[in-house]
C-alpha positions, -999 to 999 in steps of 0.1 A, spaced: -468 393 344 -499 415 341 -532 404 325 -524 429 296 -490 413 290 -506 378 289 -533 390 265 -507 406 241 -486 374 242 -517 354 231 -526 379 203 -492 385 187 -471 353 182 -440 342 163 -441 307 149 -428 285 121 -449 275 91 -457 238 91 -481 235 62 -494 257 34 -524 258 11 -514 279 -19 -548 279 -35 -566 290 -3 -537 314 6 -536 300 41 -510 283 62 -507 264 95 -481 276 120 -464 257 149 -454 276 180 -425 261 199 -431 283 229 -464 264 235 -451 228 233 -453 228 195 -490 236 193 -501 240 156 -527 266 146 -557 261 124 -553 274 88 -545 311 91 -551 336 62 -519 351 48 -521 389 46 -512 404 12 -508 441 3 -534 442 -25 -563 420 -37 -581 440 -65 -567 449 -99 -532 455 -84 -533 422 -66 -501 405 -54 -494 371 -41 -471 359 -13 -470 327 6 -444 318 33 -424 286 28 -427 256 51 -401 262 78 -402 300 75 -406 320 107 -437 343 106 -454 369 127 -491 361 135 -520 381 148 -548 363 165 -583 377 172 -594 379 208 -621 352 203 -594 325 203 -562 310 189 -580 294 159 -589 327 142 -559 348 131 -537 360 103 -501 356 91 -488 392 89 -455 383 73 -420 370 78 -388 387 89 -351 383 89 -331 372 119 -298 354 126 -312 322 112 -330 336 82 -311 364 67 -315 384 35 -296 372 5 -262 389 0 -251 398 -35 -221 377 -46 -196 378 -74 -214 369 -106 -250 377 -95 -272 399 -116 -281 428 -93 -303 459 -92 -279 485 -81 -272 522 -80 -238 539 -85 -240 574 -71 -278 572 -73 -279 561 -110 -299 528 -111 -289 499 -133 -294 461 -137 -260 444 -144 -238 414 -134 -218 422 -102 -180 416 -104 -162 418 -71 -127 406 -82 -102 416 -93 -120 450 -94 -155 460 -84 -176 467 -115 -210 461 -129 -209 443 -162 -237 445 -188 -252 415 -205 -254 435 -238 -220 440 -254 -233 473 -268 -228 488 -233 -196 493 -213 -190 480 -178 -193 505 -149 -161 504 -129 -168 514 -93 -140 536 -80 -132 541 -43 -148 576 -45 -181 563 -57 -210 548 -38 -224 514 -49 -257 504 -34 -271 469 -42 -309 469 -38 -316 433 -48 -304 401 -65 -323 390 -96 -336 355 -90 -355 349 -122 -368 367 -153 -403 362 -167 -402 364 -205 -426 388 -221 -462 375 -223 -475 408 -236 -452 438 -242 -435 439 -208 -411 418 -189 -412 413 -151 -381 409 -131 -382 393 -96 -355 400 -70 -349 393 -34 -343 420 -8 -358 430 25 -391 415 16 -393 381 0 -401 390 -36 -408 422 -55 -420 425 -91 -408 453 -113 -428 462 -144 
């Protein structure tokens, strides 16, 4: 293995979160490829921090990708987590409320998979959308909780390729 390969393997690491500090937005990560060595508290990278700030913390036991600074393994960042065979994205199931598109028309409805595939509204003023064999149904996420209006808007959280997204 070349010196460059060794350096890259020290700078970019995959490990498992062993402890989190939600207030400090940091976490400690254990690396099983180095005899279960645990890192110092690492900052968790988020997309935004100003007026459009968002918040994400990995769960204890979640696999994460880390980037370390060349000065040593005690200074680094958690870049994010990713799906693999052990940790896969949630699959929409019969009865889930989903964010979906039928032939590119988006909607949020309850998914029915049997006896026919259809999207059922929660409001009786609307009709179900029956998905025929000639139509394309794309499910973009599963609604996991709804935050009731604090002001004039409601936020909906769903799970998909990244852990949580918020929709205005």
